[in-house]
C-alpha positions, 0 to 999 in steps of 0.5 A: 095378109092374103093380098100381101102373100098373093102380091109377093107370089106374083113378084117372085114368079114373075121374076125368077132371076131373083128367086131361082137358085140357077143363074143363066140356065146353069145348075148350082154345083153339087156340094163337095162333101158327104151329105147327111140325110137327117142334117142336110136333106130332111129340113129342105124336104120338110119345109119346101116339099112336104106340104104338097107331096107328103102325108098322103098328098100327091100333087101331080101324082108325086109323093116323097112319103118314102124313098120308093115313092120318091123314086117312082115319080109322078105324072110327068115321069121319074123325079130323080135319076140316082147318081145323076142329079143333072138329069133329075127332073126334081133338080130342074124344078127346084133350081128354077130352070123353067120359070113357069114351073119353079118349085116349091110353088109357094113359099121361099125358093131354094137357095143355090146352097140347098140345090147343091145339097140335093144334087150331092144327095142324089149323086151319092145314091139318095141315102135315106134314113132307115125306117123314116117316112113322111107319111105323117108329115113331121113338124120341123124340129119338134122332138129333141135330138141328142147330138154327139159333140165332135172330138177336138181337131188337131190344133183346136183352140177351144174345147167348148162344144159350140166351137167343136160343132162349128169347127166340124161343120165348117171344116167339112163344108170348106168354110173359113170364118172371118177369113181364117178357120176356127181350127187355125188362128181365128182373129179373136176380139181384143180384151177391150172389145170382148170386155165391152161386148160382154158387159153390154150383152149380159147386163146392158152396161158399159164397164166402169174405168176401174172394172176395165182396168182390173180386167185388162191388167189381169194376166190369168188365162181364165179371166174371161170365164171369171168375168162372165161368171161375175156378170151373170152373178150380178142378179140386179143388173142382169135382171134389169137388162133382160127385163127389156127383152121379155117386156117386148116379147110379153107386151109388158109396159108401165103405162098406156090405155089398158092401165087407165081402165084397169083392163091391163095388169103389169107382170113387172115384179114377177118378171124381175124376180124370175130373172133375178132368181134365174127361174128355170125356163120351163117353170117360167113358161108354165107360170105365164100360161097357167098364171099365178096372181103375180104373172096373170098380166100376160094372159090379162093383156091378151084379153085387154086388147079387145076384138080387132075383127071377127077373126082376131078375137082375144082367144085367137090373139092368145093363140098367136102370142103363145105360139110366137113367143114360146114356139117360134110359130107365126099363126097370124096368116092361119088365123084368117085362112090356111096359111099361104106361107107355111103348113099351118091351117085355120083349124090349127089356130082355132084349135089352140084359140079354143083353149082360151075361149069362154065358150064354143069358138066359131071359125071365121075365114077372112072375117066371115063366119063358117058355122064350123068349130075346130076341135080344141087341141095343142098345135102338136097333138102328139104331145098330149091332149086338152080336155075341152069339157074342163073349165078354163083354169084347168085347160090352161094348166093342161096347156102349160103341162103339154107345152113344157113336156120334155118331148117338146124339143121346140120349146128349148130350140126356140129360146136358145135360138133367141139367145143366139140371135140376141148375142151374135146378131142372127139366129141359127134359124132366121127369122127367129119367129119362123122356127119351121125354117131350117137352121143353118147348123142343125147340130148346134141348135139341137145341142144347145136345146138338149144342153139347156134341158139337161141343165134344168132349163137354166138360161144363164148356163146357156148364155155362159156357154155361148159367150164363153165360146170362141165363136162369140169371141171372134172379131165382129163381122159387118153383115150389111142389110142383106144377110139373110140369104146364103148365110155363112157364120164367120163371127158375131155380127156388129150390132147397134146398142138397144135404146136402153143400152144407149141411154144407160151408156149416156147416163153412165158418161154424164152421171145423170139419171135419165128419168125417174123410174116408172117401176121399182121392182123389189128384186131390183132395189139395191143399196148404193151404186153398182160400180165405181172407179178412179176419183169416184169419191172426189167426183160423183160424176163417175158413179154409175146412175142407179136407175136403168132405162129399162125401168122408165117410161118410153119417151121420144128418144127411146121410141126413136131408138127402137123401143116397142110400144108393147101393144103386140109381141116383139121378139127382135127390134129393127136392126137398121138406123132410121131418119127419125133416129138421126133427127132425134139424136141430133135435135131431140130434147131428151138427149140434149138435156141429158148431155147439158146437165152432165156437162155442167156436172163435169164442169163443177169438179173438172180437172186440168184439161188433159186429165178430163179428156182421159176421164171422159174417154175412159168412161165412154169408150173404156179406153184412153184417147189416141194422140189425134183424139187428145189433140182435137179434144184439148182444142175443143175444151181450151185451157179452161174447160167450160160446160159448153166445151165439155158438152160439145166433146160429149156430143162428139163422142156419143155420135161415134160408131164406137159408142153406138155399136157393139163390135 
């Protein structure tokens, strides 16, 4: 990690045109609106300046602890000239006008937008929140913050708080999402697009033709809200879908080395029941950190992984995993040395790791013993202490209590950010495991976190809020592969189906169960199928397969499509396609076998060709074929459809972007 960070720093410093905010010696223009210190400036200073110039640190004699110390400047003179950002030394440094002295010296450089905000802040008189000080360096986004939802603007199309917050912030910044404005006439996704999107997002399945017909023919004004409620009320399918998300994050799998020697325990039954019952998130977290016998596999799994090196013993791995999953904090670098890319120190990682240790835990720096022992403490000691003399079970209970205290706003912010990223393609904070980074909309993040807490940590409530918003219902946006810098929200991003969603969609199309389930959690066992459509009594092909891909063991197809090995925490899967995926989708045995069996099953009860084509399209894409598609499909099938012809048609359909993507 140290070598990587060093090389990255050398590349960045050696090529300022890539990272500096200024281009060709020109300063970015000041932001053309009133700047809010708390919302716009604080995160920039906390994340980019505080590590060297706050909390008593005065590198170069410069401190930002208070407005007065910032105005005083450092060894090289005043840092700012109030009202004149273009003459301020601070702006020259963060904009990269001098390649040898770009600030911050470590970590990501400021974007042009961030420099523009600092320029506007200085030009507007350097407003500073009364009583605020950096003398105690604040942890980014720790304490809860209540957000006042703006009143609807004239002509607003939505009363959803998410939309009102976005409308206010985007309008004040002069941004128009998806080429229009949320306030005016946004290009809301069609009913068919929304139907498929929300089915896949909430329960991981494509709608059956009957379900699609019922929704599309419904003329009521609240049909989308009713659909969301119905899907979230489908406990078994909801739990089966979100099981994948949590299996990845909690490293819960169904087989592997650890299960052979008994060193690893599943939490599948506990997890499935927790999801089906919609266990409040704070209780969910408490039961994982201070485990019940049913949920102990999470902590047990950490122990099973064994010793990687002297710096990565199981207690340190536990600290890494707990902080990453529940707080969005990356302690991997800080587990070997003080982090080069954040404020987290080696002592912080070992202080948390000591909670999980069976005895005194000596600090190792880069695999070398130091002879020192970090005091046991939570990453945010202001939230509470942990008794180092207490037995381990009691320490875990204390850790669970501290982690889930109402004062810990980071817990709620982290999970609502993950949900937003899951449903719209990119987090309010990006990457989702770097919650010390500033959000692109602090008010929206804080509102969602506070709203989750106000509603008893009900995750389904937050999901309902998000998918019911106009922001979620906008037409999708193709962000490309370089969407991290200067991000502006214009709508949900086009997303690929997950491995499990793809396999379930193919199973639905073929009517063939993909594989026998590796696990059968009691909470997910139902009688009969979960959906039906036209002709289901005469043609069993159209019945929804009862087994879900989230419940089967990984195979070459699922692995190629991005299913993690669950040997380490994975909170986001790769978003771009790979050569391995292309090869598996065109030549792999699992998909080929599934389509071959499905084609034979369709052929056994095939109707006349035109009707068969329509049935397959409706099952696969929730629509009828276009005239051109129908003509090509009929040519492919011929007057007497064979299994080979049906298989060719299904191959063509599952390769379509419309089948493989969520628009």
